[in-house]
PLY file of the C-alpha trace (Angstrom):
ply
format ascii 1.0
element vertex 349
property float x
property float y
property float z
element edge 348
property int vertex1
property int vertex2
end_header
0.07 0.06 0.29
2.93 1.89 -0.36
0.67 4.43 -3.10
-1.26 5.13 -0.55
1.67 6.79 1.75
3.12 8.26 -1.19
-0.19 10.20 -1.76
0.19 10.75 1.51
3.41 12.76 1.54
2.75 14.33 -1.75
-0.47 15.95 -0.10
1.25 16.84 3.26
4.09 18.58 1.05
0.88 20.91 -0.25
-0.93 21.26 2.78
-2.12 24.31 3.00
-3.56 24.03 -1.05
-5.58 20.65 1.00
-6.68 22.72 3.50
-8.19 25.29 0.84
-9.77 23.40 -1.23
-10.97 20.05 1.31
-11.45 22.71 4.57
-12.44 25.37 2.62
-14.35 26.99 5.89
-11.09 26.91 7.83
-8.60 29.49 8.01
-5.05 29.54 8.90
-3.13 30.81 11.37
0.28 30.71 11.79
1.91 26.80 11.07
-1.92 25.71 11.35
-5.38 25.22 9.31
-8.27 25.34 12.00
-11.51 24.44 10.84
-14.60 22.63 12.74
-13.82 19.15 12.02
-12.70 16.84 9.02
-16.11 16.99 7.57
-15.47 20.69 6.92
-17.72 21.92 9.50
-17.28 25.85 10.89
-15.19 25.85 14.09
-12.16 25.80 15.27
-11.70 22.66 17.08
-9.68 20.36 14.13
-6.02 21.95 13.47
-4.00 20.69 11.17
-0.64 21.28 10.67
0.89 23.04 7.83
4.80 22.49 8.16
6.78 20.17 9.92
9.00 17.22 9.01
8.44 14.35 6.27
7.12 11.63 8.89
6.61 10.99 12.76
5.01 13.62 15.46
4.17 16.65 14.47
4.44 16.15 10.62
2.91 18.21 7.91
-0.60 17.30 7.29
-0.93 15.65 10.33
-4.83 16.74 11.84
-6.31 16.63 15.72
-9.58 17.23 16.47
-9.39 18.61 19.75
-13.07 18.19 20.16
-13.07 14.34 19.63
-9.78 13.08 19.81
-9.70 12.10 16.34
-6.72 12.43 14.49
-5.39 11.49 10.75
-3.76 12.80 7.16
-4.88 14.74 4.64
-6.36 11.26 3.17
-9.09 11.33 6.12
-9.50 14.78 5.14
-10.23 14.13 1.62
-12.80 10.95 2.27
-14.40 12.42 4.69
-14.98 16.35 3.56
-16.79 14.45 0.55
-18.13 11.31 2.45
-15.91 8.66 0.08
-16.41 5.53 1.04
-14.39 3.63 -1.08
-10.49 3.85 -0.91
-9.84 3.69 -4.39
-12.06 6.43 -4.90
-10.12 8.01 -2.21
-6.64 7.76 -3.83
-8.17 8.56 -7.65
-9.45 11.83 -6.03
-5.94 12.64 -4.20
-4.25 11.59 -7.37
-6.50 14.39 -9.58
-5.90 17.43 -7.22
-2.06 16.42 -7.35
-2.21 16.62 -10.75
-4.36 19.82 -11.44
-2.28 23.21 -11.23
-1.72 24.42 -8.31
-3.85 28.14 -8.86
-5.65 29.99 -6.77
-8.44 31.05 -9.59
-11.49 31.63 -7.23
-13.89 30.09 -9.77
-12.41 26.69 -10.07
-15.15 24.08 -9.72
-14.33 23.64 -6.04
-15.68 27.13 -5.35
-18.38 27.01 -7.70
-19.53 23.68 -6.14
-18.35 23.11 -2.74
-18.59 19.83 -0.85
-21.62 19.02 0.68
-21.85 20.08 4.68
-23.40 16.65 5.35
-20.62 14.97 2.94
-20.24 12.19 5.94
-24.25 11.67 6.10
-24.44 11.00 2.15
-21.17 8.29 3.00
-22.99 7.38 5.58
-25.87 6.69 3.81
-24.07 4.54 0.80
-22.31 2.44 3.85
-25.82 1.08 4.82
-26.95 1.06 1.08
-23.76 -1.80 0.70
-25.04 -3.15 3.94
-27.55 -5.96 4.46
-29.98 -7.44 7.24
-28.43 -8.87 10.30
-30.34 -12.18 10.59
-27.77 -14.92 9.89
-24.62 -12.86 9.30
-22.09 -12.60 11.77
-23.52 -9.30 13.25
-26.72 -11.89 14.82
-23.54 -14.50 15.87
-21.73 -11.65 17.63
-24.82 -10.52 19.54
-26.05 -13.84 20.61
-22.22 -14.41 22.00
-22.88 -11.41 24.41
-25.78 -13.37 25.69
-28.71 -10.75 23.45
-31.55 -12.30 22.27
-33.29 -9.52 21.88
-33.59 -9.15 18.04
-36.62 -7.82 17.52
-36.76 -4.09 16.10
-33.40 -4.26 14.99
-33.85 -2.78 11.29
-31.25 -0.12 12.34
-28.53 -2.54 12.70
-26.95 -3.81 9.47
-23.87 -6.04 8.26
-20.83 -5.38 6.02
-18.19 -8.08 5.43
-15.94 -6.15 4.11
-15.68 -2.40 5.91
-12.82 -0.39 5.60
-10.59 0.43 8.52
-7.89 2.93 8.48
-5.27 2.22 11.00
-3.15 5.21 11.91
-0.13 3.56 11.09
-0.08 1.16 7.85
-2.23 -0.24 5.11
-5.99 0.23 5.24
-7.96 -3.32 5.75
-11.35 -4.54 5.16
-13.04 -6.36 8.28
-16.92 -7.46 8.82
-18.40 -4.77 10.47
-21.92 -4.33 11.95
-23.25 -0.79 10.95
-25.64 1.24 13.13
-27.53 4.04 11.60
-27.69 7.12 13.76
-31.15 8.91 13.35
-32.83 12.20 14.16
-36.32 12.27 15.85
-37.95 12.19 11.91
-36.35 8.66 11.21
-34.02 10.44 8.65
-30.54 9.20 8.64
-27.99 11.42 9.98
-24.73 9.23 10.95
-23.06 6.03 11.04
-21.69 3.99 13.60
-19.60 0.95 12.85
-18.05 -1.77 15.33
-15.50 -3.72 13.28
-15.98 -7.73 14.52
-13.19 -10.78 14.85
-14.45 -13.41 12.41
-12.86 -15.77 14.91
-16.01 -15.35 17.13
-15.85 -13.87 21.22
-13.24 -13.78 23.49
-13.32 -12.15 26.52
-10.54 -9.94 25.61
-11.98 -8.44 22.95
-15.51 -9.25 23.68
-16.23 -10.33 19.88
-14.92 -7.48 18.16
-12.19 -7.37 15.70
-8.92 -6.89 17.66
-8.13 -3.18 15.95
-6.88 -0.11 18.40
-10.52 1.60 17.71
-13.08 -1.38 16.67
-15.77 1.26 16.80
-15.85 4.36 15.29
-18.73 6.95 14.05
-19.44 9.35 11.21
-21.75 11.99 10.20
-23.97 13.96 12.55
-23.89 12.45 15.60
-25.07 15.42 18.00
-28.70 14.64 19.25
-29.66 11.57 17.65
-29.29 8.23 18.32
-29.24 4.70 16.92
-32.97 3.58 17.90
-34.84 0.30 18.89
-38.41 0.31 19.29
-40.80 3.43 17.65
-40.74 6.27 20.66
-43.74 6.75 23.23
-44.54 8.24 26.06
-41.82 6.12 28.15
-38.17 4.95 26.78
-34.73 4.11 27.64
-31.49 5.79 27.07
-27.89 5.29 27.13
-24.62 4.78 25.48
-23.64 1.33 23.83
-25.55 -0.04 21.23
-24.99 -3.47 23.37
-25.86 -1.77 26.42
-29.39 -1.08 25.47
-30.04 -4.49 23.52
-29.15 -6.02 26.99
-31.89 -3.95 28.52
-34.16 -4.87 25.97
-33.31 -8.57 26.53
-34.99 -8.32 29.23
-37.44 -5.35 29.28
-38.12 -6.24 25.24
-41.33 -3.72 24.66
-39.53 -0.84 26.04
-38.17 1.71 22.98
-34.29 2.56 23.31
-31.97 4.76 22.20
-28.19 4.17 21.77
-26.17 7.61 21.87
-22.78 5.93 21.25
-21.09 8.04 23.97
-21.33 9.76 27.07
-21.05 13.31 25.48
-23.56 12.21 23.00
-25.89 10.41 25.85
-26.15 14.11 27.49
-27.35 15.88 24.39
-30.15 13.54 23.35
-33.03 15.23 21.38
-36.75 14.44 23.18
-39.20 13.03 21.17
-42.85 15.56 22.28
-44.21 12.16 23.19
-41.86 11.38 25.90
-43.23 11.72 29.89
-40.94 9.28 31.26
-36.41 8.98 30.52
-35.20 5.92 31.91
-31.48 7.16 31.99
-29.19 3.81 31.32
-25.82 4.59 33.28
-22.42 3.45 32.61
-20.03 2.85 35.72
-17.77 4.94 35.12
-17.00 9.17 36.04
-18.58 10.20 31.80
-21.33 8.24 32.88
-22.08 10.14 35.96
-21.45 13.56 34.26
-24.19 12.42 31.24
-26.87 11.30 33.75
-26.34 14.80 35.59
-26.76 16.36 32.30
-30.10 14.21 31.02
-31.26 14.73 34.66
-31.13 18.59 34.44
-32.48 18.81 30.45
-35.47 16.41 31.35
-36.39 18.21 34.32
-36.13 21.65 32.64
-38.33 20.06 29.72
-41.30 18.99 32.32
-39.97 15.06 31.68
-39.53 12.77 34.59
-36.14 11.14 34.45
-35.09 7.49 36.63
-31.56 6.39 36.77
-30.92 2.65 35.70
-27.76 1.45 37.74
-26.10 -1.80 36.71
-24.81 -3.99 39.20
-21.22 -4.80 37.04
-19.51 -2.13 34.28
-22.82 -2.08 32.19
-25.53 -3.89 31.52
-24.30 -6.24 29.32
-21.35 -7.38 31.81
-24.65 -7.88 33.85
-26.11 -9.95 31.37
-23.22 -11.86 30.27
-21.36 -12.86 33.38
-24.94 -12.80 35.74
-27.71 -13.99 33.45
-31.08 -13.19 32.02
-32.62 -13.59 35.07
-30.31 -11.73 37.21
-30.89 -8.93 34.92
-34.71 -8.73 35.19
-33.82 -8.76 38.99
-31.59 -5.98 39.15
-34.11 -3.98 36.18
-37.58 -4.69 37.89
-36.20 -3.15 41.20
-35.08 -0.20 39.42
-38.31 0.89 37.30
-42.04 1.59 37.84
-43.93 -1.22 38.81
-47.13 -0.33 35.85
-43.85 -0.38 33.43
-43.29 -3.86 34.58
-46.38 -5.19 33.74
-46.04 -2.87 30.65
-43.06 -3.94 28.99
-40.96 -6.58 30.19
-43.66 -8.93 27.90
-43.55 -8.55 24.40
-47.10 -7.77 22.97
-47.96 -10.66 21.58
0 1
1 2
2 3
3 4
4 5
5 6
6 7
7 8
8 9
9 10
10 11
11 12
12 13
13 14
14 15
15 16
16 17
17 18
18 19
19 20
20 21
21 22
22 23
23 24
24 25
25 26
26 27
27 28
28 29
29 30
30 31
31 32
32 33
33 34
34 35
35 36
36 37
37 38
38 39
39 40
40 41
41 42
42 43
43 44
44 45
45 46
46 47
47 48
48 49
49 50
50 51
51 52
52 53
53 54
54 55
55 56
56 57
57 58
58 59
59 60
60 61
61 62
62 63
63 64
64 65
65 66
66 67
67 68
68 69
69 70
70 71
71 72
72 73
73 74
74 75
75 76
76 77
77 78
78 79
79 80
80 81
81 82
82 83
83 84
84 85
85 86
86 87
87 88
88 89
89 90
90 91
91 92
92 93
93 94
94 95
95 96
96 97
97 98
98 99
99 100
100 101
101 102
102 103
103 104
104 105
105 106
106 107
107 108
108 109
109 110
110 111
111 112
112 113
113 114
114 115
115 116
116 117
117 118
118 119
119 120
120 121
121 122
122 123
123 124
124 125
125 126
126 127
127 128
128 129
129 130
130 131
131 132
132 133
133 134
134 135
135 136
136 137
137 138
138 139
139 140
140 141
141 142
142 143
143 144
144 145
145 146
146 147
147 148
148 149
149 150
150 151
151 152
152 153
153 154
154 155
155 156
156 157
157 158
158 159
159 160
160 161
161 162
162 163
163 164
164 165
165 166
166 167
167 168
168 169
169 170
170 171
171 172
172 173
173 174
174 175
175 176
176 177
177 178
178 179
179 180
180 181
181 182
182 183
183 184
184 185
185 186
186 187
187 188
188 189
189 190
190 191
191 192
192 193
193 194
194 195
195 196
196 197
197 198
198 199
199 200
200 201
201 202
202 203
203 204
204 205
205 206
206 207
207 208
208 209
209 210
210 211
211 212
212 213
213 214
214 215
215 216
216 217
217 218
218 219
219 220
220 221
221 222
222 223
223 224
224 225
225 226
226 227
227 228
228 229
229 230
230 231
231 232
232 233
233 234
234 235
235 236
236 237
237 238
238 239
239 240
240 241
241 242
242 243
243 244
244 245
245 246
246 247
247 248
248 249
249 250
250 251
251 252
252 253
253 254
254 255
255 256
256 257
257 258
258 259
259 260
260 261
261 262
262 263
263 264
264 265
265 266
266 267
267 268
268 269
269 270
270 271
271 272
272 273
273 274
274 275
275 276
276 277
277 278
278 279
279 280
280 281
281 282
282 283
283 284
284 285
285 286
286 287
287 288
288 289
289 290
290 291
291 292
292 293
293 294
294 295
295 296
296 297
297 298
298 299
299 300
300 301
301 302
302 303
303 304
304 305
305 306
306 307
307 308
308 309
309 310
310 311
311 312
312 313
313 314
314 315
315 316
316 317
317 318
318 319
319 320
320 321
321 322
322 323
323 324
324 325
325 326
326 327
327 328
328 329
329 330
330 331
331 332
332 333
333 334
334 335
335 336
336 337
337 338
338 339
339 340
340 341
341 342
342 343
343 344
344 345
345 346
346 347
347 348
C-alpha cells in the first residue's frame, strides 16, 4: 500500500492547498489550518499542521480534532470532507488533486460547488445501502455471543462483510462490521456507527470485536441523534452503547430504547414530543455520571420524569453476560416503575 503512503506524503507537501480546497470553511493561523472538524464544519476545534517534518509526530498534514480526539492525515480529510466510502475513490481524488495546476483562481469547480457539509451523511447513506440485514450474519452471531437475544426491531443494525478500517499507521484493512444507523427524531439518517467484528468469534479480551486499536468509530452528524430500537412513545430508555441497550431489551423487550454511542452524546439527546418518562441507563464510570447529571437537568427543564438505571457490574451487558438474564431481570425490576414492569417486560403478542 506504499501508493497511499506516497499520496499522503505528496498531499502533506501541499498541505495548505489541500486545506483550502477540502476544508474551505477553515482558515490559516500561523503553522496551522483551523476548522470545525474533518467534515469541513465551521469552527476551530480541529487543527491541521501545515509545516513540519515529513513523517512522525508533528509531521505536516497531520491533524487532530480536540473536541473528539480523532486524528489522521490528509487522505482522511479528502475521504471525510467528500463523504467517500471506497478507499480507491479517495486515492483517485488525491491523484487528480495532485495533478491539477496549483492555481488559486476563484472560479474553479470546487469554489462553485463546495462539497456538501453533510458529506459524511452521504457517506453514511452509501455505507448503509452497501450493507445487509443482520439475520444469519456475523452480527447476529456477535450479539448472541454477548448473550443478547433481543433481535426484534433491530432494523437500525446492518452487516457489512468488508468494511474499510484505516489504522493510524499502515495500510487500510477490511474487516466485517456491524453498521448502526444514527437517525434524528423523524427517522432521517444522519450518520452511522461501525463496530468491526472478529470473524474468529468471541473472546473475553475483545468481546467479539476485531482486535483493532479503535474497533468502534462513528461518522456523520451525531449530536442529538441516536441508534433507535422500537418506536418512540411516552416511556423510553436511553444509554450509551448499542450492546448495553440491547441487553436491557433482552429483559425489557417492549420498551423503546436508544443508544447515543458516547457519554457526551447521551447528555445531548433530543427528546420526542411524546416523552413523559425517560429511563437513563448509566455505565458505571465518571463520564457516565456527568452525562446522567446533564440529562437529569435537561429532562427536568422539559417536564419529563427521569429515572436512572444502574448496573451491578460495569454496564448492563456485563450484568447479562456474567450474571445471566434472570439476574438482570431482577436488577431492573426493582429500578423501574411497577406499571412499566407490567407494560414492558413482556413482548406484545
